[in-house]
DOMIKE-648256 format. One line per field, with one value per residue (C-alpha): residue number from 1; residue in one letter; x, y, z. Coordinates in nm, 3 decimals. Layout:
BEGIN
seq <- c(NUM ...)
type <- c(a ...)
x <- c(X ...)
y <- c(Y ...)
z <- c(Z ...)
//
This chain:
BEGIN
seq <- c(1 2 3 4 5 6 7 8 9 10 11 12 13 14 15 16 17 18 19 20 21 22 23 24 25 26 27 28 29 30 31 32 33 34 35 36 37 38 39 40 41 42 43 44 45 46 47 48 49 50 51 52 53 54 55 56 57 58 59 60 61 62 63 64 65 66 67 68 69 70 71 72 73 74 75 76 77 78 79 80 81 82 83 84 85 86 87 88 89 90 91 92 93 94 95 96 97 98 99 100 101 102 103 104 105 106 107 108 109 110 111 112 113 114 115 116 117 118 119 120 121 122 123 124 125 126 127 128 129 130 131 132 133 134 135 136 137 138 139 140 141 142 143 144 145 146 147 148 149 150 151 152 153 154 155 156 157 158 159 160 161 162 163 164 165 166 167 168 169 170 171 172 173 174 175 176 177 178 179 180 181 182 183 184 185 186 187 188 189 190 191 192 193 194 195 196 197 198 199 200 201 202 203 204 205 206 207 208 209 210 211 212 213 214 215 216 217 218 219 220 221 222 223 224 225 226 227 228 229 230 231 232 233 234 235 236 237 238 239 240 241 242 243 244 245 246 247 248 249 250 251 252 253 254 255 256 257 258 259 260 261 262 263 264 265 266 267 268 269 270 271 272 273 274 275 276 277 278 279 280 281 282 283 284 285 286 287 288 289 290 291 292 293 294 295 296 297 298 299 300 301 302 303 304 305 306 307 308 309 310 311 312 313 314 315 316 317 318 319 320 321 322 323 324 325 326 327 328 329 330 331 332 333 334 335 336 337 338 339 340 341 342 343 344 345 346 347 348 349 350 351 352 353 354 355 356 357 358 359 360 361 362 363 364 365 366 367 368 369 370 371 372 373 374 375 376 377 378 379 380 381 382 383 384 385 386 387 388 389 390 391 392 393 394 395 396 397 398 399 400 401 402 403 404 405 406 407 408 409 410 411 412 413 414 415 416 417 418 419 420 421 422 423 424 425 426 427 428 429 430 431 432 433 434 435 436 437 438 439 440 441 442 443 444 445 446 447 448 449 450 451 452 453 454 455 456 457 458 459 460 461 462 463 464 465 466 467 468 469 470 471 472 473 474 475 476 477 478 479 480 481 482 483 484 485 486 487 488 489 490 491 492 493 494 495 496 497 498 499 500 501 502 503 504 505 506 507 508 509 510 511 512 513 514 515 516 517 518 519 520 521 522 523 524 525 526 527 528 529 530 531 532 533 534 535 536 537 538 539 540 541 542 543 544 545 546 547 548 549 550 551 552 553 554 555 556 557 558 559 560 561 562 563 564 565 566 567 568 569 570 571 572 573 574 575 576 577 578 579 580 581 582 583 584 585 586 587 588 589 590 591 592 593 594 595 596 597 598 599 600 601 602 603 604 605 606 607 608 609 610 611 612 613 614 615 616 617 618 619 620 621 622 623 624 625 626 627 628 629 630 631 632 633 634 635 636 637 638 639 640 641 642 643 644 645 646 647 648 649 650 651 652 653 654 655 656 657 658 659 660 661 662 663 664 665 666 667 668 669 670 671 672 673 674 675 676 677 678 679 680 681 682 683 684 685 686 687 688 689 690 691 692 693 694 695 696 697 698 699 700 701 702 703 704 705 706 707 708 709 710 711 712 713 714 715 716 717 718 719 720 721 722 723 724 725 726 727 728 729 730 731 732 733 734 735 736 737 738 739 740 741 742 743 744 745 746 747 748 749 750 751 752 753 754 755 756 757 758 759 760 761 762 763 764 765 766 767 768)
type <- c(x x x x x x x x x x x x x x x x x x x x x x x x x x x x x x x x x x x x x x x x x x x x x x x x x x x x x x x x x x x x x x x x x x x x x x x x x x x x x x x x x x x x x x x x x x x x x x x x x x x x x x x x x x x x x x x x x x x x x x x x x x x x x x x x x x x x x x x x x x x x x x x x x x x x x x x x x x x x x x x x x x x x x x x x x x x x x x x x x x x x x x x x x x x x x x x x x x x x x x x x x x x x x x x x x x x x x x x x x x x x x x x x x x x x x x x x x x x x x x x x x x x x x x x x x x x x x x x x x x x x x x x x x x x x x x x x x x x x x x x x x x x x x x x x x x x x x x x x x x x x x x x x x x x x x x x x x x x x x x x x x x x x x x x x x x x x x x x x x x x x x x x x x x x x x x x x x x x x x x x x x x x x x x x x x x x x x x x x x x x x x x x x x x x x x x x x x x x x x x x x x x x x x x x x x x x x x x x x x x x x x x x x x x x x x x x x x x x x x x x x x x x x x x x x x x x x x x x x x x x x x x x x x x x x x x x x x x x x x x x x x x x x x x x x x x x x x x x x x x x x x x x x x x x x x x x x x x x x x x x x x x x x x x x x x x x x x x x x x x x x x x x x x x x x x x x x x x x x x x x x x x x x x x x x x x x x x x x x x x x x x x x x x x x x x x x x x x x x x x x x x x x x x x x x x x x x x x x x x x x x x x x x x x x x x x x x x x x x x x x x x x x x x x x x x x x x x x x x x x x x x x x x x x x x x x x x x x x x x x x x x x x x x x x x x x x x x x x x x x x x x x x x x x x x x x x x x x x x x x x x x x x x x x x x x x x x x x x x x x x x x x x x x x x x x x x x x x x x x x x x x x x x x x x x)
x <- c(11.057 10.750 10.534 10.167 10.013 9.653 9.451 9.093 9.059 8.861 8.716 8.541 8.755 8.608 8.596 8.894 9.103 9.471 9.562 9.938 10.075 10.447 10.618 10.846 11.220 11.412 11.675 11.533 11.614 11.865 11.682 11.820 11.998 11.706 11.459 11.673 11.706 11.332 11.282 11.494 11.301 10.975 11.104 11.210 10.883 10.672 10.853 10.852 10.480 10.392 10.597 10.437 10.091 10.175 10.307 10.056 9.741 9.772 10.016 9.868 9.522 9.657 9.935 9.813 9.435 9.423 9.163 9.073 8.771 8.821 8.643 8.844 9.164 9.089 8.989 9.313 9.525 9.338 9.353 9.725 9.791 9.599 9.765 10.110 10.076 9.941 10.216 10.474 10.353 10.372 10.723 10.833 10.700 10.917 11.221 11.191 11.138 11.453 11.650 11.513 11.613 11.967 11.988 11.862 12.110 12.410 12.314 12.548 12.446 12.696 12.815 12.706 13.065 13.138 12.841 12.968 13.318 13.191 12.967 13.233 13.436 13.148 12.866 12.623 12.295 11.949 11.606 11.302 11.002 10.662 10.385 10.046 9.690 9.383 9.559 9.465 9.713 9.772 9.882 10.114 10.262 10.375 10.534 10.717 10.839 10.963 11.166 11.283 11.418 11.639 12.002 12.179 12.446 12.235 11.863 11.568 11.215 10.971 10.596 10.464 10.103 9.890 9.552 9.352 9.518 9.190 8.916 8.563 8.457 8.532 8.624 8.863 9.018 9.073 9.238 9.459 9.568 9.648 9.859 10.036 10.135 10.297 10.642 10.661 10.505 10.759 11.047 10.933 10.905 11.263 11.406 11.506 11.700 11.844 11.986 12.106 12.294 12.420 12.577 12.717 12.879 13.028 13.159 13.327 13.481 13.620 13.762 14.120 14.109 14.380 14.379 14.128 13.827 13.830 13.596 13.397 13.358 13.220 12.988 12.855 12.798 12.601 12.387 12.303 12.195 11.978 11.815 11.741 11.582 11.364 11.256 11.151 10.963 10.770 10.673 10.559 10.345 10.193 10.110 9.742 9.686 9.365 9.464 9.741 9.933 9.948 10.065 10.335 10.459 10.473 10.646 10.865 10.967 10.972 11.021 11.247 11.479 11.473 11.558 11.857 11.984 11.946 12.140 12.420 12.425 12.446 12.733 12.924 12.866 12.980 13.300 13.369 13.308 13.557 13.816 13.818 13.885 13.693 13.888 13.824 13.709 13.462 13.311 13.283 13.103 12.855 12.793 12.729 12.479 12.272 12.304 12.216 11.911 11.734 11.878 11.639 11.511 11.139 10.949 10.611 10.572 10.251 10.300 9.939 10.008 10.236 10.104 10.444 10.439 10.247 9.914 9.861 9.678 9.921 10.195 10.469 10.418 10.397 10.746 10.871 10.761 10.977 11.274 11.288 11.327 11.606 11.935 11.776 11.703 11.371 11.199 10.824 10.625 10.253 10.052 9.678 9.701 9.865 10.220 10.502 10.860 11.118 11.470 11.749 12.125 12.256 12.463 12.149 11.910 11.589 11.272 11.296 11.605 11.556 11.874 12.005 12.110 12.308 12.021 11.643 11.413 11.059 10.814 10.438 10.241 10.102 10.439 10.672 11.048 11.236 11.562 11.881 11.687 11.871 12.211 12.209 12.065 12.291 12.588 12.498 12.483 12.821 13.011 13.241 13.074 12.738 12.844 12.584 12.298 12.035 11.765 11.765 11.468 11.325 10.996 10.743 10.579 10.228 10.138 10.045 9.728 9.487 9.137 8.950 8.976 9.036 9.312 9.479 9.468 9.576 9.863 9.955 9.982 10.194 10.436 10.454 10.540 10.820 10.982 10.937 11.085 11.387 11.429 11.403 11.708 11.905 11.858 11.899 11.525 11.451 11.158 11.112 10.808 10.727 10.618 10.977 11.312 11.652 11.745 12.077 11.983 12.245 12.075 11.730 11.887 11.999 11.641 11.473 11.250 11.189 10.908 10.764 10.399 10.257 10.607 10.722 10.970 10.824 11.069 10.968 11.211 10.948 10.729 10.355 10.244 10.097 9.957 10.244 10.506 10.772 10.770 10.821 11.102 11.275 11.287 11.411 11.697 11.802 11.804 12.052 12.286 12.165 12.055 11.825 11.869 11.637 11.803 11.747 11.590 11.251 11.295 10.972 10.602 10.296 9.922 9.694 9.336 9.097 8.788 8.689 8.605 8.947 9.120 8.944 9.103 9.450 9.447 9.285 9.568 9.829 9.681 9.693 10.004 10.221 10.125 10.201 10.553 10.647 10.767 11.007 11.150 11.238 11.406 11.602 11.716 11.837 12.024 12.191 12.299 12.442 12.653 12.776 12.585 12.489 12.114 12.012 11.698 11.581 11.591 11.396 11.134 11.086 11.039 10.787 10.596 10.592 10.443 10.208 10.107 9.797 9.672 9.713 9.615 9.289 9.193 9.309 9.098 8.795 8.838 8.873 8.565 8.341 8.427 8.321 8.644 8.632 8.692 8.964 9.187 9.176 9.441 9.563 9.907 9.787 9.714 10.055 10.217 10.038 10.097 10.458 10.337 10.063 10.288 10.560 10.313 10.174 10.529 10.597 10.278 10.388 10.733 10.563 10.356 10.029 9.845 9.925 9.553 9.556 9.669 9.309 9.175 9.407 9.273 8.916 9.034 9.181 8.855 8.653 8.929 8.910 8.685 8.910 9.226 9.049 8.932 9.289 9.411 9.133 9.228 9.579 9.439 9.214 9.510 9.715 9.433 9.326 9.659 9.472 9.638 9.437 9.371 9.562 9.321 9.457 9.363 9.094 9.208 8.891 8.804 8.473 8.411 8.456 8.155 8.233 8.118 7.817 8.009 8.269 8.009 7.776 8.045 8.161 7.801 7.786 8.105 7.938 7.618 7.800 8.021 7.708 7.552 7.873 7.869 7.510 7.582 7.902 7.746 7.468 7.727 7.939 8.233 8.371 8.695 8.519 8.252 8.514 8.682 8.348 8.263 8.605 8.563 8.208 8.299 8.601 8.424 8.131 8.377 8.553 8.228 8.107 8.446 8.594 8.304 8.024 7.665 7.531 7.788 7.709 7.339 7.418 7.661 7.423 7.145 7.372 7.484 7.129 6.987 7.278 7.218 6.861 6.984 7.134 7.352 7.204 7.426 7.511 7.635 7.833 7.667 7.901 7.910 8.054 7.895 8.007 8.242 8.103 8.153 8.363 8.606 8.941 9.128 9.457 9.660 9.545 9.598 9.951 10.037 9.859 9.802 9.520 9.438 9.254 8.887 8.673 8.841 8.661 8.476 8.718 8.637 8.815 8.928 8.910 9.224 9.190 9.335 9.424 9.321 9.681 9.716 9.450 9.499 9.265 9.075 9.032 8.890 8.636 8.542 8.492)
y <- c(7.146 7.202 7.501 7.506 7.486 7.538 7.648 7.715 8.092 8.211 8.488 8.421 8.524 8.763 8.701 8.885 8.853 8.772 8.410 8.448 8.385 8.376 8.706 8.896 8.817 8.972 9.119 9.327 9.190 9.414 9.628 9.625 9.920 9.948 9.992 10.259 10.442 10.441 10.571 10.874 10.918 10.924 11.211 11.414 11.343 11.459 11.793 11.835 11.770 12.003 12.280 12.214 12.239 12.571 12.718 12.576 12.611 12.867 13.117 13.077 13.177 13.510 13.605 13.468 13.464 13.769 13.636 13.914 13.767 13.796 13.472 13.281 13.439 13.326 12.979 12.952 13.053 12.816 12.527 12.582 12.579 12.253 12.084 12.204 12.070 11.733 11.708 11.795 11.506 11.271 11.398 11.334 10.978 10.925 11.085 10.870 10.563 10.645 10.664 10.327 10.159 10.290 10.171 9.824 9.807 9.892 9.704 9.419 9.206 9.172 8.806 8.605 8.536 8.909 8.961 8.682 8.831 9.181 9.081 8.852 9.170 9.416 9.309 9.598 9.580 9.648 9.691 9.604 9.818 9.689 9.942 9.774 9.886 9.659 9.406 9.040 8.829 8.596 8.892 9.029 8.684 8.656 9.001 8.927 8.587 8.724 8.977 8.729 8.495 8.771 8.672 8.940 8.948 9.120 9.173 9.267 9.256 9.473 9.477 9.826 9.759 10.072 9.924 10.031 9.826 9.776 9.704 9.634 9.431 9.063 8.987 9.283 9.176 8.823 8.953 9.186 8.907 8.685 8.963 9.026 8.659 8.660 8.759 8.474 8.228 8.302 8.298 7.953 7.839 7.947 7.809 7.468 7.585 7.880 7.649 7.390 7.631 7.852 7.550 7.426 7.763 7.786 7.429 7.493 7.825 7.676 7.368 7.359 7.404 7.433 7.651 7.421 7.238 6.860 6.646 6.554 6.924 6.999 6.698 6.802 7.156 7.027 6.815 7.125 7.311 7.017 7.004 7.378 7.343 7.053 7.259 7.544 7.305 7.173 7.526 7.597 7.283 7.372 7.729 7.761 7.899 8.099 8.363 8.470 8.642 8.317 8.140 8.400 8.368 7.988 7.975 8.286 8.322 7.975 7.739 7.975 8.012 7.635 7.590 7.821 7.634 7.301 7.442 7.547 7.199 7.040 7.273 7.175 6.805 6.850 7.018 6.722 6.472 6.654 6.649 7.027 7.180 7.471 7.722 7.730 8.090 8.005 7.724 7.961 8.212 7.944 7.845 8.210 8.228 7.951 8.091 8.447 8.335 8.196 8.420 8.718 8.851 8.936 9.178 9.353 9.714 9.913 10.286 10.341 10.149 10.432 10.773 10.932 10.858 11.035 10.876 11.074 10.847 10.807 10.570 10.833 10.889 10.514 10.488 10.804 10.687 10.375 10.529 10.799 10.530 10.337 10.323 10.405 10.243 10.321 10.279 10.218 10.448 10.438 10.762 10.841 10.870 10.530 10.396 10.614 10.544 10.753 10.743 10.645 10.633 10.325 10.254 10.225 9.929 9.984 9.795 9.824 9.842 9.922 9.853 10.091 9.982 10.109 10.074 10.073 9.886 10.019 9.765 9.793 9.513 9.394 9.382 9.089 9.086 8.842 8.681 8.890 9.219 9.330 9.204 9.371 9.704 9.745 9.639 9.929 10.172 10.057 10.128 10.432 10.605 10.588 10.738 11.016 10.790 10.796 10.570 10.287 10.077 9.860 10.024 9.753 9.541 9.395 9.037 8.850 8.644 8.918 8.786 9.097 9.307 9.630 9.473 9.349 9.693 9.874 9.627 9.716 10.085 9.984 9.791 10.086 10.311 10.071 10.139 10.516 10.531 10.336 10.591 10.885 10.755 10.787 11.165 11.192 11.254 10.958 10.974 10.748 10.539 10.416 10.051 9.936 10.107 10.059 10.379 10.490 10.582 10.855 11.029 11.056 11.182 11.481 11.573 11.503 11.776 11.782 11.935 11.886 11.791 11.759 11.757 11.466 11.487 11.407 11.344 11.357 11.176 11.112 11.417 11.370 11.712 11.548 11.199 11.124 11.139 10.959 11.225 11.510 11.323 11.278 11.657 11.704 11.458 11.639 11.971 11.825 11.695 11.334 11.147 10.853 10.565 10.297 9.956 9.834 9.496 9.358 9.245 9.363 9.316 9.479 9.425 9.617 9.712 9.447 9.669 10.023 10.128 10.050 10.186 10.522 10.554 10.471 10.693 10.988 10.974 10.957 11.267 11.467 11.653 11.707 12.074 12.135 11.999 12.207 12.509 12.275 12.174 12.537 12.568 12.253 12.393 12.715 12.523 12.289 12.581 12.748 12.436 12.456 12.152 12.130 12.067 11.941 12.079 11.725 11.636 11.949 11.894 11.530 11.626 11.899 11.663 11.392 11.623 11.838 11.645 11.493 11.847 11.989 11.664 11.651 12.012 11.986 11.680 11.851 12.143 11.908 11.711 12.001 12.303 12.316 12.448 12.603 12.343 12.560 12.479 12.107 11.949 11.596 11.717 11.715 11.345 11.291 11.463 11.221 10.914 10.840 10.839 10.582 10.365 10.370 10.280 9.994 9.867 9.894 9.704 9.419 9.433 9.393 9.096 9.271 9.339 9.633 9.711 9.772 10.124 10.198 10.032 10.248 10.559 10.463 10.365 10.714 10.870 10.708 10.799 11.165 11.269 11.073 11.249 11.584 11.529 11.462 11.780 11.986 11.844 11.979 12.321 12.303 12.225 12.510 12.757 12.637 12.508 12.210 11.873 11.628 11.302 10.998 10.736 10.385 10.168 9.921 9.559 9.350 9.014 9.141 9.442 9.797 10.018 10.330 10.680 10.812 11.096 10.868 10.624 10.884 11.100 10.836 10.808 11.188 11.180 10.933 11.138 11.464 11.300 11.170 11.516 11.667 11.409 11.500 11.873 11.854 11.626 11.880 12.158 11.944 11.988 11.645 11.666 11.733 11.476 11.205 11.292 11.278 10.941 10.805 10.920 10.792 10.450 10.394 10.534 10.295 10.009 10.112 10.140 9.797 9.627 9.790 9.924 9.695 9.793 9.587 9.724 10.078 10.032 9.897 10.178 10.448 10.303 10.293 10.649 10.775 10.584 10.592 10.957 10.863 10.638 10.755 10.521 10.458 10.585 10.306 10.389 10.116 10.019 10.061 9.784 10.012 10.305 10.645 10.817 11.094 11.445 11.546 11.253 11.375 11.178 11.214 11.050 11.305 11.596 11.491 11.414 11.689 11.955 12.205 12.252 12.584 12.671 12.613 12.422 12.113 12.154 12.112 12.148 12.442 12.371 12.663 12.681 12.787 13.132 13.292 13.646 13.753 13.671 13.928 14.298 14.555 14.615 14.238 14.202 14.481 14.321 13.991)
z <- c(9.271 9.057 9.122 9.205 8.860 8.963 9.262 9.361 9.416 9.716 9.501 9.170 8.875 8.619 8.249 8.102 8.417 8.382 8.315 8.343 8.693 8.617 8.705 8.474 8.490 8.777 8.545 8.261 7.914 7.740 7.481 7.130 6.973 6.733 7.018 7.182 6.850 6.785 7.138 7.049 6.724 6.922 7.138 6.836 6.652 6.948 6.970 6.593 6.546 6.834 6.674 6.335 6.492 6.659 6.334 6.084 6.292 6.572 6.425 6.077 6.203 6.332 6.095 5.763 5.792 6.018 6.260 6.506 6.690 7.067 7.150 6.894 7.026 7.383 7.261 7.065 7.364 7.596 7.353 7.293 7.668 7.715 7.418 7.527 7.881 7.763 7.502 7.768 7.987 7.689 7.618 7.978 7.948 7.641 7.805 8.119 7.904 7.709 8.033 8.144 7.818 7.854 8.215 8.124 7.838 8.060 8.377 8.475 8.769 9.053 9.073 9.372 9.479 9.492 9.725 9.951 9.957 10.033 10.322 10.469 10.520 10.582 10.809 10.853 11.042 10.904 11.062 10.851 10.948 10.838 10.918 10.934 10.995 10.982 10.760 10.734 10.937 10.641 10.424 10.692 10.753 10.391 10.407 10.732 10.615 10.282 10.483 10.748 10.477 10.337 10.366 10.574 10.848 11.114 11.060 11.277 11.137 11.331 11.267 11.352 11.443 11.426 11.515 11.817 12.093 12.278 12.021 12.140 11.837 11.895 11.533 11.523 11.853 11.726 11.410 11.614 11.848 11.552 11.399 11.730 11.745 11.400 11.525 11.776 11.529 11.255 11.503 11.618 11.257 11.183 11.508 11.370 11.062 11.258 11.526 11.276 11.052 11.333 11.500 11.168 11.097 11.445 11.425 11.092 11.195 11.518 11.353 11.226 10.850 10.592 10.283 10.114 10.248 10.257 10.053 10.362 10.453 10.105 10.113 10.455 10.327 10.029 10.263 10.468 10.152 10.046 10.389 10.376 10.031 10.147 10.449 10.219 9.990 10.289 10.390 10.033 10.026 10.364 10.258 10.173 9.822 9.784 9.530 9.297 9.578 9.777 9.463 9.407 9.766 9.754 9.416 9.399 9.765 9.918 9.623 9.429 9.729 9.769 9.401 9.436 9.742 9.560 9.266 9.503 9.659 9.314 9.221 9.537 9.464 9.103 9.225 9.457 9.176 8.953 9.230 9.265 9.605 9.748 9.951 10.324 10.299 10.024 10.229 10.526 10.305 10.195 10.558 10.645 10.363 10.522 10.874 10.770 10.567 10.875 11.147 11.149 11.481 11.485 11.703 11.720 11.832 11.894 11.931 12.042 12.361 12.474 12.576 12.514 12.139 11.864 11.772 11.450 11.206 10.919 10.808 10.834 11.207 11.266 11.117 11.289 11.633 11.617 11.436 11.704 11.972 11.798 11.980 12.316 12.652 12.817 13.150 13.154 13.381 13.445 13.415 13.413 13.033 13.004 13.014 12.884 12.777 12.961 12.817 13.055 13.020 12.843 13.156 13.367 13.350 13.155 13.075 12.695 12.474 12.104 11.904 11.641 11.291 10.994 10.747 10.751 10.517 10.504 10.366 10.324 10.490 10.156 9.976 9.918 9.865 9.647 9.758 9.765 9.788 10.102 9.989 9.650 9.760 10.063 9.849 9.619 9.912 10.047 9.726 9.755 9.460 9.641 9.973 9.937 9.824 10.098 9.955 9.705 9.603 9.333 9.232 9.302 9.036 9.041 9.120 8.804 8.775 8.888 8.946 8.828 8.514 8.702 8.911 8.593 8.430 8.747 8.763 8.406 8.499 8.801 8.580 8.341 8.636 8.730 8.393 8.422 8.773 8.652 8.374 8.611 8.797 8.474 8.495 8.873 8.926 9.153 9.394 9.694 9.599 9.951 9.926 9.983 10.022 10.186 10.369 10.510 10.865 10.886 10.593 10.748 11.070 10.862 10.773 11.108 11.250 11.625 11.828 12.174 12.214 12.564 12.706 12.489 12.204 11.862 11.579 11.214 10.988 10.721 10.665 10.721 10.595 10.285 10.223 9.980 10.252 10.050 9.776 10.020 10.197 9.860 9.820 10.179 10.124 9.806 9.990 10.240 9.971 9.949 9.637 9.561 9.316 9.179 9.156 8.797 8.875 8.979 9.339 9.506 9.446 9.599 9.594 9.357 9.455 9.316 9.282 9.191 9.547 9.693 9.382 9.437 9.780 9.649 9.341 9.520 9.773 9.496 9.330 9.653 9.770 9.462 9.427 9.796 9.760 9.454 9.660 9.840 9.504 9.426 9.767 9.693 9.358 9.522 9.792 9.544 9.325 9.635 9.692 9.334 9.206 8.840 8.798 8.458 8.297 8.228 8.598 8.690 8.419 8.520 8.884 8.803 8.576 8.844 9.106 8.898 8.586 8.747 8.814 8.465 8.294 8.492 8.424 8.062 7.996 8.148 7.906 7.610 7.713 7.808 7.596 7.227 7.077 6.731 6.461 6.306 6.605 6.538 6.322 6.244 6.352 6.716 6.682 6.525 6.825 7.060 6.845 6.959 7.320 7.255 7.037 7.305 7.580 7.369 7.324 7.698 7.775 7.550 7.713 8.054 7.939 7.856 7.531 7.306 7.288 7.662 7.579 7.475 7.789 8.000 7.825 7.916 8.264 8.312 8.191 8.470 8.718 8.615 8.909 9.148 9.032 9.030 9.389 9.499 9.329 9.489 9.829 9.775 9.691 9.998 10.224 10.075 10.144 10.489 10.621 10.760 10.705 10.493 10.685 10.563 10.426 10.386 10.092 10.210 10.227 10.237 10.089 9.952 9.730 9.862 9.784 9.582 9.688 9.497 9.327 9.170 9.040 8.888 8.726 8.472 8.352 8.323 8.114 7.877 7.862 7.795 7.531 7.359 7.373 7.232 6.953 6.860 6.873 6.666 6.406 6.354 6.334 6.100 6.337 6.250 6.451 6.780 6.693 6.641 6.971 7.155 6.999 7.096 7.458 7.490 7.352 7.577 7.884 7.833 7.795 8.117 8.314 8.207 8.247 8.556 8.762 8.651 8.577 8.867 9.109 8.990 9.065 9.411 9.492 9.365 9.580 9.884 9.817 9.797 10.094 10.336 10.441 10.537 10.816 11.143 11.341 11.681 11.962 12.196 12.537 12.702 13.024 13.314 13.570 13.833 14.010 13.882 14.125 14.335 14.204 14.502 14.473 14.342 14.078 14.261 13.984 13.725 13.965 14.052 13.686 13.490 13.756 13.704 13.335 13.376 13.408 13.715 13.991 14.116 14.444 14.733 15.100 15.250 15.605 15.854 16.063 16.431 16.513 16.840 16.942 16.952 16.584 16.478 16.423 16.586 16.260 16.206 16.556 16.488 16.159 16.336)
//
C-alpha cells in the first residue's frame, strides 16, 4: 500500500524546515571496521591533545618562563579547569559513541519465528500506562492506538488522565470529555477484528488437526491476514493528516503493520503453491499473532477523582497512584472530601478491581510505538541472562518532517542522544529516559517507598523528588541490585517542541535535578562494592557526566564568554583537542540523516539555550539549599506558538552584544585568539536568534514580558445560586469524618440539664 506522499499542513512550514518524512531504519546499519577504528583514534587524539596543551602551554608558562604574576596564575588555573571539564564532556561523548558503534556492529535481530515460539510457551501480562495532562485528544488517540495494536498475549492499555476532573472552562471540558471517551472509542474500533480473529483462533485450536495443516487451513489463514491488512489500510486512509506526526502514524504504524501482514499472507500462499505444508503449531502461532494484535483491553483512570490518592502535580505521582492500586480490589466510599477507594479482601466483592501484571510499559502521551516493541523488549527481559534487568527501552527518536527550523534542530539533538544512550548501555551506564520503557514490576516493588498522608497510604515507585524522576529511579534500581538496558533498535518516537517557548520549558526541566541525584550515585557505588560487584571507571565517569555536565558546561561557557583571559593561555592545541568531538558529531548527524554543517547550528543553538540550562542548574542548587521541591512543569502542547519568558529572549541578544564588545576590545588589544572566539560566538548566536527564535517573535515576546506585569487579572467570584448556610448550621458530614481540627470550636448551643436538690452538695447550694 502506498504511503501518503503529500499533505496540507495545518501549520505553515518555515523555510529551512525538514523535507524528509521517512524515518530512519529500525535496525541500525552495521558500522564498518574503519569507522570503529577512527572512533578509537578520536578518543586517543582528544586525550593526547589535552595533555600536550597542559604541558606546552600551562606548565611551560610556570616552569620554563617562570611566570610569577598572581593574576596570571589564577587565570591559568581557572582556564585549565574550564578547558579540562569541557574536554572531559567531549571525551565522554566519544566514549559513548564508541560503545554504540560496537553494539550496532554486534546486534543480531531475533527471528520472527523465535518470538512466536517463545510467546507460545510464555504468555506474560503487561499494562501500558499513558500519563496525560492537557493533551489534544487527537495526539493521545495516536499514542493509545499505537500501543493497542502491539501484538502481546495479555495487554491492558490505561490512560492516566491528570486533568482537573471538573473544569469550568467549556472548551477545556469538551477536550477532557473527548479524551475520556478515547478508551471506549478505540475499543469499539477494534471490536470487529478482535471478534473475528478471536473466534478464528478458538475454532482452529478446538478443531482436530494432524501434525501438519491442510491446504484449506493455510488458505483460510492467509485470507484472515489479508483482511486484517485491508482493515489497517482503511484506518490509515481515514486518519486525518495535518502534520508530520499524523503522516508518521498513518504510514509507519497503520500501513507498515498492514504491509507486514500482507507479506505474511503472501508467504503462506507461496508455501501452498509450492506444495509445502505448515506445521499445525506454526499455523496456531500465526493465528495467535492476529488475535493478540487486536485484543488489547483499554481503560481510563483519573486519580484526581479520588480523595484517597495523591494529587501532587507531576507525572511520577500520576504513575505511582495507579501502580499502587494494581492487584487490588476496592470499595468506593463517599466522604465530604470526595469519594475514596478502600481496599477489601479479594474474596469479598468490591466496586473496582485493578488487575496486576508481570510488566509495565510507561509511555508518554505524545509518543508512538512501532510494531513488535512489546514483543522484542519483553523477550529480552525473559532471557535467563537478563533476570536482573529491571528496565529496557529504545531511547526515542524524533519524528521526521519537522515544520519549523528549531523543531528540526532539536530533533537532531534527540537523535544524537539516541546514539549516546545506546553506547552507555555498552558500559553498563544506562539511564531510564522516561518517554517509553518496559519495566519488570517486581523490580520497582523493590524500590517502593511508603508513607501515610492524611491517613491514606502513598506509595512512591518512581521518585518525584526531582523533575527528572526517571534518572533518580535508575540510581535507586542500581542500588537494589537491578540493571537497565537499552534495546539497540529504533522502535519508539516522540514529539519535539516546535517553538522556542515550549523548548525552554523542556530543556530547563532536563537541566534540573542531576546535581541533586549525585549523592545517591555515591551511595549506590558503596552498596554495589559491598555486594562484591565490579564497577568500571568508564561506567562511573559516564554517569557523572550525564548528571552534572550541563552544570559545568554552562558555567564554563559563561567564563569563556565573559572573562578576558590572557592571550598566553590560548593555543591551537585546544582547538585540536575539541576537533575530534566536532568531527564525530558531524559524522553522527549525517548518519542520522541530517547535514554535517548542523554541528555549527547546534553550537549556536546551545548558545541561546545557555540561560535556560543555567536556570535549570540554579533551580537544583535552590532545592538543595531550601529543601523545597521544585514544581514539575510540563512541556506545553499547543497548536500555536508558546510565548517565551522575557529573560530567555533578552539574554541571547546580550550574548551577541557582549561578544561584539569582546571582539572590539580584543582587536584593539591585538588579542587575536580571543577576538576570533568572540567573532565565532557572535556570528552563530545571531544565526540562532534569527533562525530559531525569530526577530518578530522576539519583539512580541519582549513586549509581552514588559507589559504583562502592568496588568492585574480581575478576580471573578462565581455567583452562588443558593443561599449561604447559616453560621450555626453544622456540617455533620465533615464533623463525623474529620472530627475537630483544632482552633476555635464552632458555636454550639449548650443545653442545660435539669438537676434535683438532692444532687447538689451544700457548698453548691450556697453558691446557687
